[in-house]
Backbone as CSV, one residue per row, in Angstrom:
resi,resn,N_x,N_y,N_z,CA_x,CA_y,CA_z,C_x,C_y,C_z
1,UNK,-15.128,-66.122,-23.542,-14.188,-67.302,-23.972,-13.106,-67.409,-22.904
2,UNK,-12.746,-66.179,-21.860,-11.501,-66.235,-21.311,-12.507,-66.803,-19.876
3,UNK,-14.138,-66.347,-19.777,-14.485,-67.099,-18.516,-14.697,-68.765,-18.810
4,UNK,-14.962,-69.175,-20.008,-15.120,-70.650,-19.733,-13.782,-71.709,-19.767
5,UNK,-12.337,-70.515,-19.949,-11.392,-71.328,-19.835,-10.800,-71.202,-18.188
6,UNK,-11.316,-69.927,-17.637,-10.738,-69.979,-16.213,-11.645,-70.785,-15.217
7,UNK,-13.180,-70.954,-15.701,-13.999,-71.412,-15.121,-13.434,-72.870,-14.094
8,UNK,-12.637,-73.817,-15.226,-11.993,-75.010,-14.864,-11.344,-74.946,-13.745
9,UNK,-10.251,-73.941,-13.883,-9.098,-73.753,-13.044,-9.838,-73.337,-11.761
10,UNK,-10.473,-72.514,-11.736,-11.149,-71.710,-10.445,-11.757,-72.888,-9.555
11,UNK,-12.513,-74.097,-10.401,-13.006,-75.107,-9.441,-12.183,-75.862,-9.173
12,UNK,-10.983,-76.357,-9.945,-9.676,-77.011,-9.704,-9.391,-76.633,-8.133
13,UNK,-9.049,-75.188,-8.225,-8.245,-74.530,-7.239,-9.090,-74.802,-6.133
14,UNK,-10.366,-74.568,-6.123,-11.453,-74.709,-4.701,-11.193,-75.933,-4.455
15,UNK,-11.191,-76.978,-5.234,-11.220,-78.364,-4.944,-9.863,-78.889,-4.171
16,UNK,-8.848,-78.426,-4.621,-7.621,-78.638,-4.033,-7.574,-78.110,-2.493
17,UNK,-8.099,-76.844,-2.310,-8.172,-76.133,-1.266,-9.024,-76.709,-0.196
18,UNK,-9.871,-77.280,-0.659,-11.127,-78.386,0.549,-10.345,-79.877,0.557
19,UNK,-9.449,-80.226,-0.001,-9.177,-81.495,0.125,-7.617,-81.169,1.128
20,UNK,-7.280,-80.087,0.955,-5.953,-79.531,1.509,-6.740,-79.543,2.980
21,UNK,-7.497,-78.939,2.923,-7.851,-78.431,4.599,-8.303,-79.660,5.292
22,UNK,-9.282,-80.568,4.656,-9.314,-81.660,5.280,-8.679,-82.651,5.835
23,UNK,-7.487,-82.803,4.725,-6.671,-83.812,5.139,-5.254,-83.189,6.402
24,UNK,-5.036,-82.059,5.998,-3.944,-81.369,7.276,-4.980,-80.729,8.245
25,UNK,-5.898,-80.428,8.354,-6.924,-80.551,9.433,-6.995,-81.656,10.292
26,UNK,-6.953,-82.976,9.565,-7.241,-84.016,10.477,-5.727,-84.549,11.342
27,UNK,-4.566,-83.987,10.623,-3.316,-84.173,11.221,-2.842,-83.353,12.151
28,UNK,-3.318,-82.358,12.023,-3.002,-81.469,13.260,-4.002,-81.320,14.434
29,UNK,-5.086,-82.110,14.333,-6.304,-82.374,15.120,-5.699,-83.163,16.567
30,UNK,-6.061,-82.859,17.802,-5.866,-83.585,18.586,-6.279,-85.196,18.607
31,UNK,-5.179,-86.057,19.095,-5.748,-87.644,19.035,-7.035,-87.783,20.029
32,UNK,-7.680,-88.686,19.657,-8.645,-89.168,20.486,-8.327,-89.810,21.801
33,UNK,-9.061,-89.697,22.785,-8.710,-90.280,24.301,-8.597,-91.272,24.165
34,UNK,-8.081,-92.196,25.070,-7.837,-93.889,24.878,-9.205,-94.470,25.563
35,UNK,-9.779,-95.036,25.253,-11.229,-95.896,25.723,-10.678,-96.940,26.719
36,UNK,-9.528,-97.760,26.677,-9.561,-98.897,27.629,-8.202,-98.460,28.497
37,UNK,-8.298,-98.953,29.746,-7.221,-98.918,30.551,-7.247,-100.458,31.465
38,UNK,-6.036,-100.670,31.563,-5.574,-102.246,32.108,-5.075,-101.437,33.594
39,UNK,-5.048,-102.215,34.491,-4.684,-101.772,35.556,-4.265,-102.963,36.783
40,UNK,-3.260,-102.459,37.603,-2.770,-103.460,38.537,-2.469,-102.681,39.913
41,UNK,-2.746,-103.129,40.651,-2.545,-102.717,42.334,-1.435,-102.890,42.682
42,UNK,-0.376,-101.914,42.889,1.233,-102.409,43.603,1.257,-102.930,44.750
43,UNK,0.275,-102.070,45.650,0.359,-102.363,47.056,-0.398,-103.548,47.740
44,UNK,-1.298,-103.990,46.590,-2.038,-105.409,47.025,-1.308,-106.480,46.890
45,UNK,0.203,-106.375,46.573,1.137,-107.845,46.552,1.989,-107.369,47.878
46,UNK,1.650,-106.525,48.791,2.114,-106.487,49.746,1.453,-106.835,50.935
47,UNK,0.211,-106.333,50.812,-1.033,-106.514,51.932,-2.607,-106.444,51.178
48,UNK,-3.310,-107.274,51.478,-4.711,-107.334,50.721,-5.457,-106.898,51.711
49,UNK,-6.777,-106.861,51.204,-7.950,-106.107,51.559,-8.205,-107.087,52.850
50,UNK,-8.039,-108.015,52.909,-8.300,-109.249,54.142,-7.307,-109.530,54.957
51,UNK,-7.372,-109.551,56.163,-6.066,-109.855,57.131,-5.341,-110.823,56.821
52,UNK,-3.871,-110.590,56.629,-2.829,-111.792,56.330,-2.777,-112.395,55.131
53,UNK,-3.265,-111.376,53.969,-3.347,-111.873,52.585,-2.560,-110.892,51.882
54,UNK,-2.303,-111.293,50.439,-1.890,-110.441,49.721,-2.894,-110.900,48.213
55,UNK,-3.294,-109.652,47.410,-3.730,-109.889,46.365,-3.082,-109.793,45.098
56,UNK,-3.424,-110.699,44.164,-2.802,-110.748,42.739,-4.601,-110.054,42.010
57,UNK,-4.285,-108.549,41.552,-5.655,-108.159,41.401,-5.223,-107.457,39.651
58,UNK,-6.052,-107.806,39.027,-6.163,-107.247,37.287,-7.343,-106.387,37.452
59,UNK,-7.371,-105.331,36.948,-8.465,-104.732,36.558,-8.924,-103.995,35.123
60,UNK,-9.865,-103.636,34.794,-10.384,-103.213,33.401,-11.398,-101.982,33.522
61,UNK,-10.797,-101.071,32.640,-12.124,-99.664,33.038,-12.230,-99.485,31.126
62,UNK,-13.711,-99.376,30.783,-13.905,-98.679,29.415,-14.928,-97.428,29.719
63,UNK,-14.016,-96.636,28.777,-15.057,-95.199,28.572,-16.347,-95.716,27.736
64,UNK,-17.531,-95.199,28.247,-18.927,-95.161,27.765,-19.359,-94.018,27.425
65,UNK,-18.466,-92.584,27.781,-19.160,-91.764,27.306,-17.919,-90.456,27.616
66,UNK,-18.269,-89.264,27.353,-17.016,-88.172,27.279,-16.706,-88.076,29.049
67,UNK,-17.690,-88.236,29.696,-17.329,-88.232,30.934,-17.687,-89.564,31.705
68,UNK,-17.884,-90.481,31.309,-18.015,-91.667,32.046,-17.434,-92.893,31.875
69,UNK,-17.231,-93.813,32.522,-16.513,-94.975,32.710,-17.123,-96.059,33.184
70,UNK,-17.081,-97.534,32.881,-17.355,-98.674,33.864,-15.878,-99.093,34.292
71,UNK,-15.753,-99.858,35.342,-14.733,-100.400,35.696,-15.005,-101.573,36.528
72,UNK,-13.899,-102.689,36.594,-14.068,-104.013,37.123,-12.739,-104.204,37.513
73,UNK,-12.680,-105.342,38.754,-11.449,-105.971,38.990,-11.655,-107.761,39.799
74,UNK,-10.768,-107.981,39.263,-10.586,-109.666,40.040,-9.627,-109.551,40.849
75,UNK,-9.414,-110.174,42.087,-8.125,-110.520,42.787,-7.944,-112.182,43.253
76,UNK,-7.134,-112.565,43.072,-7.074,-113.691,43.880,-6.324,-113.519,45.320
77,UNK,-6.853,-114.352,46.413,-6.019,-113.678,47.468,-5.473,-115.015,48.190
78,UNK,-4.239,-115.050,48.413,-3.246,-115.578,48.995,-2.580,-115.501,50.331
79,UNK,-1.855,-116.403,50.776,-1.573,-116.475,52.438,-0.414,-114.669,52.021
80,UNK,-0.517,-113.929,53.044,0.723,-113.190,53.271,1.544,-113.629,54.334
81,UNK,2.825,-114.220,53.708,3.686,-114.820,54.618,4.480,-114.099,55.790
82,UNK,4.929,-112.985,55.763,5.510,-112.074,56.404,4.197,-111.283,57.673
83,UNK,2.868,-111.031,57.166,1.855,-110.600,58.464,1.595,-112.222,58.505
84,UNK,1.375,-113.165,57.844,1.032,-114.363,58.735,1.970,-114.648,59.723
85,UNK,3.351,-114.616,59.747,4.414,-114.747,60.893,4.355,-114.275,61.977
86,UNK,3.743,-112.686,61.775,3.373,-112.011,62.649,2.076,-112.246,63.087
87,UNK,1.055,-112.951,62.598,-0.161,-113.245,63.138,-0.079,-114.329,63.944
88,UNK,0.975,-115.074,63.319,0.941,-116.499,63.946,1.410,-116.434,65.486
89,UNK,2.556,-115.235,65.423,3.095,-115.256,66.858,2.452,-114.693,67.779
90,UNK,1.402,-113.529,67.317,0.235,-112.879,68.374,-0.796,-113.985,68.733
91,UNK,-0.883,-114.731,67.779,-2.057,-115.606,68.092,-1.537,-117.153,69.358
92,UNK,-0.439,-117.380,68.695,0.478,-118.412,69.700,0.464,-117.658,71.082
93,UNK,0.922,-116.719,71.158,0.857,-116.120,72.844,-0.249,-115.978,73.298
94,UNK,-1.521,-115.652,72.271,-2.735,-115.188,72.917,-3.495,-116.701,73.465
95,UNK,-3.148,-117.987,72.231,-4.068,-118.758,72.536,-3.246,-119.690,73.856
96,UNK,-1.800,-119.950,73.458,-0.994,-120.538,74.827,-1.170,-120.159,75.986
97,UNK,-1.094,-118.890,76.071,-1.676,-118.351,77.359,-2.857,-118.735,77.947
98,UNK,-3.906,-118.575,76.965,-5.262,-118.717,77.544,-5.346,-120.195,78.217
99,UNK,-4.782,-121.357,77.200,-4.976,-122.426,77.537,-4.003,-123.130,78.819
100,UNK,-3.193,-122.542,79.151,-2.241,-122.515,80.287,-2.719,-122.152,81.658
101,UNK,-3.684,-120.900,81.419,-4.522,-120.495,82.729,-5.538,-121.395,82.496
102,UNK,-6.223,-121.661,81.782,-7.661,-122.521,82.111,-7.327,-123.539,83.050
103,UNK,-8.158,-123.084,83.980,-8.808,-123.839,85.512,-7.568,-124.130,86.306
104,UNK,-6.716,-122.700,86.050,-5.507,-122.467,86.914,-5.766,-120.891,87.758
105,UNK,-6.723,-120.502,88.033,-7.219,-119.047,88.575,-5.883,-118.675,89.419
106,UNK,-5.588,-117.442,88.978,-4.493,-116.458,89.805,-3.213,-116.897,89.532
107,UNK,-2.942,-118.014,88.687,-1.591,-118.456,87.942,-1.188,-117.804,86.354
108,UNK,0.054,-117.457,86.569,0.295,-117.351,85.146,1.253,-117.844,84.525
109,UNK,1.015,-118.112,83.196,1.859,-119.210,82.686,1.697,-119.232,80.989
110,UNK,3.082,-119.015,79.999,2.965,-119.351,78.743,3.491,-120.178,78.153
111,UNK,2.843,-121.018,77.289,3.328,-122.350,76.941,3.405,-122.005,74.969
112,UNK,4.500,-122.015,74.660,4.996,-121.468,73.277,4.352,-122.863,72.339
113,UNK,3.709,-122.872,71.322,3.311,-123.504,70.027,3.619,-122.999,68.972
114,UNK,4.160,-123.432,68.070,3.848,-122.877,66.413,2.976,-122.906,66.096
115,UNK,2.439,-121.644,65.602,0.744,-121.616,64.841,0.816,-121.159,63.265
116,UNK,0.357,-121.880,62.585,0.680,-121.798,61.151,-1.168,-121.514,60.837
117,UNK,-0.727,-119.972,59.552,-1.917,-119.529,59.400,-1.800,-119.641,57.540
118,UNK,-2.760,-119.847,57.061,-2.883,-120.199,55.536,-4.114,-119.574,55.324
119,UNK,-4.100,-118.546,53.914,-5.189,-117.980,53.515,-5.527,-118.096,52.077
120,UNK,-6.805,-118.337,51.484,-6.936,-118.781,50.077,-8.514,-118.102,49.963
121,UNK,-8.622,-117.183,48.902,-9.627,-116.949,48.458,-9.883,-115.911,47.406
122,UNK,-10.894,-114.641,47.319,-10.895,-114.039,45.930,-11.528,-112.743,46.188
123,UNK,-11.566,-111.865,45.517,-12.120,-110.611,45.391,-12.619,-110.122,44.085
124,UNK,-13.528,-109.364,44.049,-14.300,-108.576,42.604,-14.816,-107.407,43.081
125,UNK,-14.591,-106.498,42.331,-15.119,-105.247,42.782,-15.602,-104.271,41.125
126,UNK,-16.782,-103.414,41.320,-17.364,-103.256,40.492,-17.341,-101.782,40.554
127,UNK,-17.507,-100.756,39.623,-17.707,-98.975,39.711,-18.164,-98.628,38.700
128,UNK,-18.859,-97.304,39.218,-19.019,-96.233,37.737,-18.636,-95.047,38.296
129,UNK,-17.488,-94.538,37.452,-17.057,-93.792,37.290,-17.536,-92.273,36.483
130,UNK,-17.677,-91.096,37.270,-18.338,-89.933,36.449,-16.816,-88.892,36.357
131,UNK,-16.242,-88.775,35.543,-15.204,-87.764,35.556,-15.828,-85.978,35.488
132,UNK,-15.123,-85.349,36.160,-15.877,-84.171,36.518,-15.075,-82.840,35.950
133,UNK,-14.229,-83.132,35.233,-13.174,-82.215,34.298,-13.967,-81.900,33.295
134,UNK,-13.910,-80.391,33.294,-14.647,-79.736,31.942,-13.440,-79.932,30.523
135,UNK,-11.916,-79.781,30.839,-11.059,-79.723,30.078,-10.311,-81.049,29.594
136,UNK,-10.632,-81.808,30.219,-10.511,-83.499,29.922,-11.823,-84.306,29.877
137,UNK,-11.621,-85.307,28.792,-12.807,-86.238,28.660,-12.258,-87.517,29.783
138,UNK,-12.971,-88.607,29.936,-12.641,-89.626,30.245,-12.010,-90.798,29.455
139,UNK,-10.723,-91.369,30.254,-10.490,-91.466,31.565,-9.649,-90.547,32.180
140,UNK,-9.655,-89.355,32.184,-8.761,-88.393,32.561,-9.404,-87.573,33.645
141,UNK,-8.687,-87.248,34.634,-9.068,-86.027,35.577,-9.870,-86.463,36.718
142,UNK,-10.279,-85.530,37.935,-11.045,-86.024,38.765,-12.241,-86.877,38.569
143,UNK,-12.785,-87.678,39.349,-13.925,-88.468,39.329,-14.631,-88.562,40.798
144,UNK,-15.750,-88.876,40.582,-16.599,-89.356,41.911,-16.925,-90.939,41.491
145,UNK,-16.910,-92.043,42.294,-17.294,-93.223,41.818,-18.279,-93.953,42.776
146,UNK,-19.567,-94.359,42.807,-19.966,-95.189,43.185,-19.166,-96.749,43.216
147,UNK,-19.296,-97.666,44.389,-18.174,-98.698,44.108,-18.696,-99.844,44.867
148,UNK,-18.273,-101.087,44.317,-19.210,-102.399,45.283,-18.224,-103.163,45.289
149,UNK,-17.698,-103.674,46.603,-16.742,-104.647,46.858,-17.098,-105.928,47.366
150,UNK,-16.669,-107.408,47.018,-17.127,-108.724,47.856,-15.814,-109.340,47.521
151,UNK,-15.301,-109.778,49.036,-14.048,-110.593,49.061,-14.551,-111.698,49.986
152,UNK,-13.711,-112.941,49.533,-14.071,-114.050,50.307,-13.114,-114.992,50.557
153,UNK,-12.655,-115.405,51.841,-11.131,-115.876,52.077,-11.470,-116.954,53.203
154,UNK,-10.934,-118.269,52.730,-10.802,-119.144,53.960,-9.627,-119.357,54.454
155,UNK,-9.497,-119.212,55.933,-8.242,-119.435,56.996,-8.196,-120.849,57.120
156,UNK,-6.953,-121.410,57.363,-6.833,-122.869,57.803,-5.636,-122.506,58.988
157,UNK,-6.053,-122.723,60.076,-5.249,-122.676,61.339,-4.784,-123.855,61.871
158,UNK,-3.695,-124.059,62.334,-2.879,-125.061,62.857,-2.184,-124.855,64.147
159,UNK,-2.006,-125.101,65.310,-1.589,-125.272,66.269,-0.873,-126.766,66.702
160,UNK,0.398,-126.502,66.223,1.046,-128.058,66.076,1.302,-128.705,67.268
161,UNK,2.000,-128.001,68.490,2.032,-128.823,70.068,0.800,-129.141,70.372
162,UNK,-0.186,-128.535,70.577,-1.556,-128.827,70.533,-2.495,-129.819,70.077
163,UNK,-1.940,-130.240,68.871,-3.052,-130.557,67.660,-4.374,-130.048,67.494
164,UNK,-4.250,-128.730,67.691,-5.296,-127.999,67.187,-5.543,-127.420,65.748
165,UNK,-6.459,-127.774,65.331,-7.049,-127.495,63.857,-8.331,-126.853,64.002
166,UNK,-8.656,-125.738,63.125,-9.595,-124.854,62.925,-9.408,-124.140,61.507
167,UNK,-10.853,-123.763,61.260,-11.100,-123.034,60.136,-11.590,-121.597,60.210
168,UNK,-11.341,-120.621,59.685,-12.199,-118.926,59.517,-12.695,-118.877,58.246
169,UNK,-13.744,-118.683,58.058,-14.412,-118.283,56.446,-15.003,-116.999,56.926
170,UNK,-14.109,-116.355,55.980,-14.307,-114.837,56.329,-15.158,-113.914,54.815
171,UNK,-15.867,-113.303,55.088,-16.545,-112.534,54.001,-16.697,-111.147,54.229
172,UNK,-16.285,-110.506,53.251,-16.363,-108.547,53.277,-17.372,-108.379,52.350
173,UNK,-17.854,-107.330,52.316,-19.041,-106.734,51.523,-19.042,-105.291,51.669
174,UNK,-18.625,-104.592,50.946,-18.515,-103.076,51.376,-19.213,-102.440,49.806
175,UNK,-19.885,-101.156,50.289,-20.679,-100.292,49.404,-19.957,-99.192,49.729
176,UNK,-19.262,-98.443,48.575,-18.291,-96.663,48.826,-18.541,-96.241,48.040
177,UNK,-18.493,-94.777,48.382,-18.242,-93.401,47.359,-16.871,-93.012,47.813
178,UNK,-16.059,-93.234,46.412,-14.838,-92.806,46.189,-14.642,-91.304,45.870
179,UNK,-13.524,-90.741,45.821,-13.138,-89.582,45.263,-11.929,-89.709,44.667
180,UNK,-11.457,-89.698,43.488,-10.004,-90.027,42.995,-9.756,-89.191,41.705
181,UNK,-8.575,-89.269,41.671,-7.777,-88.625,40.219,-7.435,-89.624,39.755
182,UNK,-7.458,-89.603,38.205,-6.434,-90.463,37.624,-6.034,-89.760,36.361
183,UNK,-4.519,-89.941,36.318,-3.761,-89.042,35.102,-3.266,-90.176,34.461
184,UNK,-2.950,-89.789,32.770,-2.424,-90.627,32.021,-0.841,-89.747,31.880
185,UNK,0.155,-90.383,32.095,1.354,-89.607,31.834,1.901,-90.173,30.461
186,UNK,2.375,-89.466,29.726,2.969,-89.482,28.554,1.384,-90.200,27.328
187,UNK,1.915,-91.022,26.773,0.625,-91.680,25.535,-0.010,-92.444,26.522
188,UNK,0.737,-93.829,27.484,-0.255,-94.694,27.707,-0.401,-95.095,29.275
189,UNK,0.798,-94.448,30.097,1.225,-94.917,31.595,-0.124,-94.073,32.024
190,UNK,-0.725,-94.982,33.369,-1.604,-94.479,34.069,-1.360,-94.447,35.608
191,UNK,-1.930,-93.512,36.335,-1.854,-93.548,37.681,-3.446,-93.334,38.254
192,UNK,-3.973,-94.078,39.019,-5.243,-93.986,39.807,-5.353,-93.644,41.073
193,UNK,-5.413,-93.014,41.514,-5.052,-92.424,43.317,-6.561,-92.331,43.531
194,UNK,-7.071,-92.861,45.089,-8.755,-92.326,45.368,-8.659,-92.802,46.683
195,UNK,-9.796,-92.086,47.255,-10.264,-92.180,48.856,-11.518,-92.348,48.941
196,UNK,-11.909,-92.891,49.922,-13.902,-92.716,50.008,-14.067,-92.964,51.735
197,UNK,-15.008,-93.337,51.324,-16.083,-93.645,52.827,-17.201,-94.464,52.364
198,UNK,-17.462,-95.626,53.112,-18.816,-96.387,52.968,-19.147,-97.324,53.895
199,UNK,-19.936,-98.164,53.628,-20.262,-99.184,54.527,-20.095,-100.943,54.154
200,UNK,-19.824,-101.164,55.347,-19.151,-102.822,55.107,-19.967,-103.722,56.003
201,UNK,-19.958,-104.942,55.444,-20.687,-105.982,56.393,-19.753,-107.025,56.550
202,UNK,-18.898,-107.299,57.390,-17.949,-108.445,57.724,-18.692,-109.569,58.591
203,UNK,-18.600,-110.660,57.708,-18.622,-112.190,58.337,-17.973,-113.259,58.568
204,UNK,-17.492,-113.440,59.828,-16.580,-114.519,60.035,-16.953,-115.561,60.716
205,UNK,-16.554,-116.906,60.473,-17.398,-118.327,60.779,-16.383,-118.980,61.167
206,UNK,-16.424,-119.594,62.391,-15.351,-120.659,62.833,-15.708,-122.158,62.741
207,UNK,-14.890,-122.754,62.261,-15.256,-124.148,62.174,-14.055,-125.000,62.426
208,UNK,-14.416,-126.087,63.129,-13.547,-127.150,63.446,-12.700,-127.552,61.992
209,UNK,-12.073,-128.811,62.152,-11.387,-129.173,61.209,-11.973,-130.283,60.166
210,UNK,-13.279,-130.670,60.688,-14.288,-131.528,59.910,-15.696,-130.397,59.579
211,UNK,-15.161,-128.854,59.252,-16.012,-127.900,58.546,-17.326,-127.792,59.634
212,UNK,-17.573,-128.456,60.894,-18.719,-128.207,61.947,-18.627,-126.672,62.392
213,UNK,-19.605,-126.417,62.250,-19.778,-124.703,62.730,-19.213,-124.923,64.374
214,UNK,-18.614,-123.707,64.909,-18.489,-123.530,66.124,-18.870,-122.473,66.533
215,UNK,-18.591,-121.361,65.870,-19.137,-120.067,66.732,-18.980,-118.815,65.453
216,UNK,-19.477,-117.660,65.687,-19.771,-116.740,64.718,-19.257,-115.316,65.569
217,UNK,-18.173,-114.645,64.649,-17.335,-113.644,65.505,-18.226,-112.418,65.235
218,UNK,-18.098,-111.509,66.132,-18.629,-110.272,66.067,-18.088,-109.391,64.875
219,UNK,-19.194,-108.448,64.139,-19.047,-108.015,62.937,-18.096,-106.919,62.987
220,UNK,-18.219,-106.076,64.242,-17.323,-104.817,64.251,-17.751,-103.839,63.628
221,UNK,-16.979,-102.622,63.483,-17.869,-101.361,63.259,-18.359,-101.252,61.430
222,UNK,-19.619,-100.977,60.973,-19.865,-100.930,59.677,-19.265,-99.759,58.735
223,UNK,-18.388,-98.944,59.333,-17.668,-98.052,58.540,-16.510,-98.454,57.826
224,UNK,-16.660,-98.012,56.664,-15.541,-98.817,55.930,-14.861,-97.268,55.146
225,UNK,-13.344,-97.291,55.297,-12.370,-96.241,55.017,-11.855,-96.824,53.889
226,UNK,-11.720,-96.067,52.598,-10.811,-96.691,51.446,-10.022,-95.475,51.204
227,UNK,-8.755,-96.173,50.627,-7.563,-95.278,50.174,-6.652,-96.204,49.224
228,UNK,-6.562,-95.767,48.050,-5.593,-96.633,47.051,-4.981,-96.339,46.220
229,UNK,-4.286,-96.963,45.214,-3.411,-96.293,44.160,-2.965,-97.684,43.269
230,UNK,-3.872,-97.267,41.777,-3.843,-98.286,40.811,-2.804,-97.830,39.621
231,UNK,-2.155,-98.450,38.881,-1.000,-98.302,37.896,-1.549,-99.147,36.536
232,UNK,-1.507,-98.320,35.788,-2.189,-98.802,34.282,-1.466,-98.752,33.261
233,UNK,-2.304,-99.071,31.922,-1.939,-99.054,30.546,-3.003,-98.840,29.741
234,UNK,-3.181,-97.431,29.076,-4.224,-96.900,28.203,-4.162,-97.103,27.062
235,UNK,-5.199,-97.353,26.090,-5.131,-97.699,24.647,-6.598,-97.702,24.030
């Protein structure tokens, strides 16, 4: 008789303990790491990947596993006016000196003219990130990353006094291996620091103001050194 009375109470108590353990266990467990990161590149607003440019860049990273993620970014590349001014001054001195000396061997002369450089283009990047830490899940900790970058910029150059106008079409393609560290400060703020080496293929063509091809510039060294800092918001 007593057994029949106690059995429902025992079952009710066990049910309460099970439910309590489940609910309170979920409350005290660690929150899941974020799966998405939106990023900006603060230093790209000062100087871009290509000469005389600044980049307005936005990037996105998506976690696809405990230690893996995919990331990409797009940049609009415009004229860097402080660097463009310095470049214009250097180009003015170089070109006007060459024009003044042309046909006059043994004579030195510099004729100054205002040179204007305007740039417009874009850049996109793609990468796979493998996070190395056993204590942290993606997107936090040390990582290695195969990285691809492609940039295209058109330059309009004008030397006012000589009435000389020409265009430079530049393309920069690179394949890199990056080593970086990404930290999540607080719940959302992200710092992503990286460096690495790679191979690049630079192509620059000079055209007249009617887009007629004039000359292809030398490519330069194929070695590419990368370093940078991104800031973002994880969620």
